[in-house]
Structures are given as C-alpha cells and as structure tokens.
TORTIMI-968783 format. One record per residue: z negated, y, x negated of N, C-alpha, C in turn; residue in one letter. Coordinates in steps of 0.001 Angstrom, whole numbers, plus 500000, padded with zeros to 6 digits. Atoms other than C-alpha are relative to their C-alpha. Layout:
N
ZYXZYXZYXa/...
***
This chain:
135
498800500017499202519578784914630288500343498253499939m/499209500877500713520902781578630570501356499520500397e/498421499704500093524186781452629417501105498577500637k/499081501170499379525419777929630749499735499795501727d/500787499803498288523991778802634495501075499420500523s/499121500200498906525724776413637241500701501357500948i/499934499009498782525310779627639304500894501311499149l/499284498979500675527095782467636997498874500465499787g/500320498955500939526320785269635167500488501294500463t/499038498579500017526774788851636040498874501045499858g/500561498648500534525296792523635428498887500188501166w/501424499793499660521804793315636381500378500640500915n/500005499091499248521358795388639350498277500488500369f/498635498998500240520927798408639287499953499618498547p/499188500433501402522751798282636004499089500610499171i/500922499585501325520220798514632980500783499937498753s/498862500299501358521574798779629340498687499856498638f/500762499958501435519754797374626423500362501123498844d/499744498757500646519773800447624218499983499469498308t/500218500370501674518560798173620907501416499590499743l/498714501003500014522010795961621265500909500446500369n/499192499286499523524048798442623124500854499335500872h/499953501047499716524427795821625572499870500779501959r/500750499839499150524161795893629351499519499014500402t/500777500985499173521509793769631062500372499084501461l/499184500252498600522843790636632793498612499219500063m/500530500650499209521376788220635010500583498820500090v/499368501513499807522095784169635611499486499499501119s/500794500736499305521129781635637884499761500274501392g/500475499701498682519154782230641154500134501390499993l/500109497874499727518401786172640331501119500152499767e/499046499665499395521932786571639883500441499681501555d/499801500221498491522590785073643489499271501008500622v/500692498865499313519398786879644587500851502090500113k/499751498955499611520810790050643642501406500426500814q/498469499834499778524438789457644668499396500152501608s/500608500468498805522678788669648064499291501658500576i/500246498483500298520981792336647615500695501090500525f/498942499285499786523644793712647071501081500297501522i/498706500765498590526245792421650286498732500861501056i/500480499414499094523122793855652485499892501219499766l/499644499079500114522747796801650789501142501096499987n/498756499329500012526605797979651193500315500025501286t/499453499265498230527557799635654568501866499772499796t/498292500595499900531513798203655130500540501434499991p/499134498951500320533832800921653869499412501185498742g/500690498991500745531529802255651098501135499749498408e/499150500664500955533759800219648510501515500415500177r/498598499292499950537351801919648159501509498564500301v/499166501194499821539087798917647111499709498470500649m/500368500860499016537440796721649369498911500046500925e/500250499247499132536572798240652250499530499314501537p/500375500694498668535655795380654512498536499493499583e/501130500773500254532682794148652018498911500802500342f/501760499524500002529017794697652556499831499162501790g/501010500390498591526516793832655743500049501419501013c/500142498959499312527007796627658502498597499595501012d/500687500032499396523494796615659311499449501688500427l/500054498559499572523611800341659878499871500111501753n/499814499913498955524530799554663204498468499607501220q/501334500649499137520779798267664524498808501445499291l/501008498614500454519240801829663425498903500314500945v/500677499029498603518128802750667334499579498350500731f/500238501495499076517645798948668346498438499851500199e/501310500397500186514369798150669200499550498677499163n/500265501069500934512415795547667352499408498737500898i/500386500540499340512361792599669587500817498667499669n/499115501496500781514319788954669413501241500418500381d/498877499293499908517399790986670446500649500373498404s/500025499651501677517064792503667260500161498828498873l/499848501487501071516305789223665116501427499198500486k/498617500512499657519582787869666862501438500304499156t/498808499195500971522089790449665552499546499816499335k/500125500140501204520115790501662551500526498658498987l/499805501195500817521043786883661519501542500068500473n/498284500023499758524630787097663292500414501223498734h/499737499587501484525178789797660553500208499800498767i/499619500995502109523944788601657521500343498408499931i/499087501703499960525412784874658640501385500434499482y/497924499996500330529047786218658512500174501164498759h/499588499045501549528321789035655498499793499113499065a/500082501055501590526772785887653170501534499266500188l/498799500556500140529570783663654640501197500325499769l/498909499484500450532258786181653940500117500304498077n/499581499759500858530976787261650723499413499443498623y/500300500734500601528859785037649109499995498456499632e/499807501681499644529989781483648759499213498830499076p/500704500817500521527455780278646598498779499481500993r/500987500115499110524968779899649505500244499725501224v/499416500132498397524648778769652801498926500625500765r/500965499202498799522534781179655294499250498890500950f/501237501381498668519384779097657143499821501472500955i/500229498909499324518081782444658842499117501228499508e/500706498929500338516866785804658522498695500241501299a/501399499641498541513138786682660243499411501311499615d/500828498492499682511205789845660836498544499676499956i/501196500383500672507992789353658329499159501311500402i/501218498425499797506800793076658877500495501025500271d/499275498844499519507112795841660619499171501102500100k/500705498767500300505975799486660809501007500605500718v/499363499616499537507500800783663645499823501590499819e/499801498254500068506221804526663518500402500591498351t/499078499526501574507723804526659518501761499714500202e/498266500439500209511251803093660814499729499320499061g/499660500716500909510824800030658445499823498742500508f/500215502028499869510986796178658894500533499045498886i/499524500567500584511241793929656718500396498380500112q/499355501211499436513248790886656826499862498802498616v/499864501082501124513009787453654952501243499456500033s/498527501000499671516481785781654320499920498725499599v/500456501516500000516067781968654323501396500113499358e/498575500578500257519484780420652252499650498613499013f/500314500913500604520202777365650561501114499978498522s/498358500604500983522095776832646948500839498893500578l/498941501418499685525326774838647898500065499130498998i/499735501470500948525279772959644551498912499894499670i/501546501010499886521753772205644478499257499826500741t/500197500024498545520829772380647953498650499973499831n/501693499943499562517410773859647295500030501217500719t/500078498877498792515979776450649830499424500977499209r/500212498702500538515239779715648471499638501509501138h/499929499031498776514749783157650433499620501517499107n/499805498426500483514785787108649525499532500675501072v/500038499678498904512751789534651059500137501590499786v/498984498330500073514729792797652214499509501140501049f/500480498529499464513686796429652951500871500284500642p/498876499758499118515631797541656394498934501335500462f/500394498853499451515116801123657155500094500823501056y/499287499442498530515372802179660615500092502036500200f/500043498623500246515332806130659288500492500342498798t/499515499818501191517113808608656744498564499905498713e/501211500183500990515569808351653543499217501455499578g/500004498453500346515251812442653467498543500333501329t/501365499497498888511911814416655053500735501805500596n/499758498818499003514322817346656528500000500220501531i/
***
C-alpha cells in the first residue's frame, strides 16, 4: 500500500480483514480509484439510505437490445455517475467488449483518465441482463 498516494487510500472492496494485524485491508492509488468506480457502477440509486442518489442506474438498461443505442445510453449513464461521484477521473468512453446474449451478459470497458496525472486507464465491468438466481 502506498501511504503517501496522491490519489488517496481507502478500504479494500470487497471489505477484507488482515487477521494477523487485526486491521482492514486498504488500497491506494490507481487500485483505489478502480475499486471506487466498480462500487459506483454496482450501486443502484436508492440503495444507500444516507445518500439515496449515489450510484449508477444501469438497471434501466436490463431489457434493452444490445446495439448502438444501448452503447449510447451506457455512455450517458456512466458519464454522469462518474462525473458526480468520482472526482479523481475524467470519463472518456464506455464500450461493449464482449457479449453473450443468450446468457444475458455483457462486458463493458470503461475508459477514463486520472485528472491529477493525466494518464489513461480502463476498468472492465461485467453487466448482467438477467437475475442472479435460477428460479
């Protein structure tokens, strides 16, 4: 862990514990930013009681066809979520890099640049169009 990271330090996600030292595991720098983006994309607005608008409403895209219109909507939703909740990054583009329509699954590559260092990075985010149960 970089203790003097200019990008900050936060709890590891998912939250993990170092049982030897009785502490929570921490992440710094770029990994902290990537985990923050993952949390934003996985949170549906309304999930957090004290911050009901926090998150990225990707659930509205569940029944959309996988086409250019979906890609445009995806870019719009992710752009606004990162603009509002991740001040360390500048959103560049979201692109569908893999899709398995019969499984209800797409992989989205989110490209961003770190504002403080002006370096480009990306995060691959799995988005499921179906529920996580077999009922």
